[in-house]
N, C-alpha and C positions, 0 to 999 in steps of 0.2 A: 432148172429145177435146185441144182445147189445153190443157189444164187437166191432164190428168192424164199428156198428153206434160211439163209442165215439172216438175208433179210427177214423176214418170222419171229425167229430167234433175236435178232440185236434188240428189234421194237417190242419182244415182251418183254427181256431183262429187260428195258428201258420203263417201262408201262405196269411194272412190280412195284420199283425204286419208291418206296414212300420217306418221303421226309418225316424227320423223328419231331414233335412236339418240341417245340420251346419250353424250359424249363426258368425261366425268370419274364420278367416283365422290363420294357423297355419302355424307358418311362424318359421324355425329351420337353425339352421347352422353353418357349423366355419372359421375362418380368421384366417388363416397362417399371423405372423407381420406382427398385429395387430399394429393400429396408439393408438388409445386410449379404454376409458376402457367402451364403450359406441358405440353403431349404429345410425342412426335418419333412419326412415321412412318418407316419405309428401308428402302432396300430396296438391299442393297452390291452385288447383282448389277449390278443399271444405271446408282446412282448416285442412286439419287432420295433425297432428303432435305429433310423438311417438316416443318417448329413448327407447331403449332394453339395458339394461348392456351386458355385454360380461364378459363373464366369466372367469377364469386365464387361459386357455386353448385354449380362442376363440371364445369359442362355446358361443351358445344362445338359444334359443328360448321364445317366444312368440306370445300369440293371440288374433286378432288386429281382431275387428268390425269396416268398413270399404265400404267406397261406391264401386260399381264396374270404376274401372278402372286403366291409368297409375302414380304410385308413385314413388319417388325417391329413391334411399337406396343410402345415406351418411355413410359414416367408417369414419370420422373425415379428408380426403384427398380426394379422389374419389369419383364420382359418377356412378351409373347405373341406369336406367327405369327400372321396372318391373313392370306389370298386376295384380293386386289385387284383388279377389272377395272373398264373405265367400261363405267357403264349398270347398273352394282351402287350402292344406295342401304340402307346399312347403317350400323344404331343398337347400336349395344354401351352398357353399364352394366358396372360393376365397384366392389369394393370394397378400396380400399387393405390393407384389414388384414389380408382374406383372397381376397387376388389372384386365386387358381387356382382356385378352390373357388366365388368369387362371376363371373368375364368370363364375362358371355351378349352374344346375337348377338339379332337379326332384323333384319327386312327383308331386300327382292332379295339372294339374292348368302348370305346368312347359311345358307344350309342345309349 
């Protein structure tokens, strides 16, 4: 009986543990035929601006603490808009030679 009580208590403690929601966006991706050495995320309404360095292969990753809203992604030549909200985990890919036709999003918040 004691073993059953200990097991039940252990399971109830594990079941009650909730993970705190992430207070940031994780943004990752890869750019083929990159124009520069960084990308930029901006929201003119809130004044938010972030420069994210690109690796040699065009990949990038960063965490962003943002207010929910529409942000501009700029690769040095073209722009696209994306909705960002803390807790999202977004991966994007694109080829700058056909920017609009190749932008793809995946991950939490990409719907």
